[in-house]
N, C-alpha and C positions, 0 to 999 in steps of 0.2 A: 654549407652542404657541398660535397664534392661529387663530381660526376666521373664515371669511369669511361675510359676510351672505348670506342666501339669494338666489340669482340673480346674485351677483357672480362675476367671472372672476378666477382666480388668474393674475396677470400672469406669474409665473415659469413656470407650467405652459404658458402660451400661447407661450413662447419656447423651450421644450425641443424639440429635433428628435424627431419620431416618424415611424414608417412608416405610409403611407396607400396605398390602392389607387386608381388613377385609371382611369376607363373611357375608352377611346380608340377612334378610328375603326378599324374592322375591317381587318386586313391591312396596317396602317401602324405597327405597334408598334416596329419597328426604326428607322424614320424619326423617330418621336416620341422614342425614346430618344436619338437623335442630337441632337435639339433640346434635350433636358434636359442632355445633356453640354455642348453649346455655351453654354448659359445657366448652367452650373455648378450645376445642381440635382441633388443626390444622388438617384440612381435605381437600380433593379434590374429588369432585364428577363430573367427566367429563360427560357433557351432549352435545348431538348433536341435530340439528334440522331436522325434517322430516315432509314433507307435507303428509297429509292423507285426503282421501275423504270418508265421512260417507255415509251410505246407502241412506240418504235423499238428497245426491248430494252436501251437503255443504263441504267446504274445511277448514281444520284447520292445523296450524303449531304446532307441539308438540316438547317439549324438553324431550328427552329420555336418560336414562343412556347409555353411550358408552359401559360399561361393566355391564350388568344386574347382580344384586345380589352382587356387589362389590363396596366398597368405600375405598379410600386411606386415611390413617391417618399418620401424622408425629408426632412421639413421641419417647422418649428414650426407649431403649430396656427394661430397668428396669420398665417402666411405661406402657408397652403394655396392661397390665391387665385393665387399666382404660378404654380402648376402649371397653372391654368386658362387662363393667357395663352399657353401653348404651343400652336401650331397642331396640331389633331387631337385635343386633349384635350377630352372631352365633359363629364366631371363627376368630382368627388371622390366616392368611394363611401362611403355611410353618413352618419350624422348625429353631430355632436359627438364626445364621447369614445368612443362605441361603435365608431367607424370606425377607431380605431387598430389597427395590426397589431403583435403582439408581436415584438420584436427576435429572440427565440428562434425564431420561425417563419421569419423571413428567413434567419437563420444556418443553420437545419436544411435549408432549401431549397438554399442555396448549397453546403453540404457534400454533400448528396445528389446534386446536379448534378455536383459535382467528382468524385465517385466513380462517376458514370454509372449511378446506381441510381434515378433518378426519371423517371417518364413520366406523361403525362396519363391520367386515368381519369374515367369518367362520374361526375357528382355523385351522391352517395348520401345518402339520408335515413335509412334504417334498416339495421340489420345488427348483427353481433357487435362490440362495442366492446372494444378492448384498449389497454393502456398499455405503452410501451417501458420496460424496466427499466434497461438499461445502454447505454453508447455515446453518440454525438453526438446521438441522437434521444431520450435518456432523458427521461421525463416526457411525451412527446408521446402523444396518444391518437388512435386511428383505428379503422377497420373492417378486420378481418383477412380476407384472401382467400387461396385457394390457386391457383397458376398454374404449370403445367408443372413440377411437382415442387418448386417453391420457394414461399415464403410472401411475400405482399405486404401492406403496411399502407397503407390508403387514408387519407390525411390530407385533411381537408376544411376549407376556409376559407369558412365560411357567409356571410360578408359579401359575397363576390362569387359565391357559389354555384358554386364550382369545387373539384375534388379532384385529387390526384396520388397515384400508387401508388409505394411505396418498398419495395425488397427488405428483408426482415428475417429474422433467424434465429429460429425458433420458440421457442428457449430464452430469447430476449431480451424476450419479451412476456408479459404477465399479463392476465387478464380484469379488466375494470372492472365492479364490482358496483354496480348502481343501488340506491338506498334507496327502495323502494316500500312 
């Protein structure tokens, strides 16, 4: 096993695709995702459905970004700059390795959206922290809330200061005890 000199970059790690959040022009997320698609940059724009009623009384179902002003891209660290070349992309969120988003977070979001159990939620700093014991979200931690007779787990991505609420069965979560 070799060790790298302090301050050097592991060239293999720089070429392995990782997920990153990119901050984009507000209300242009879908257009920017289309640019990523045409440039063959792997991306993920999580959308959720919401029913709205217009002033004229008509009802419409909209697909809105789960994280307004953010799109996720999967690219090698050494190629993150290619995402910045896309019109409307303002910055890659975070610095160096701390900015990577775990694949499990992306997969959990995709599964929650597929099941229709994910919706936006205000960013939370404090609250009761729980861990999911079983299912596709096993191991995920978040804040437990009660809403209309069901339970929701608020998952937070601190890097972009956004949260989402996911329906959970109360039997599938356990408290996370801090070591103070």
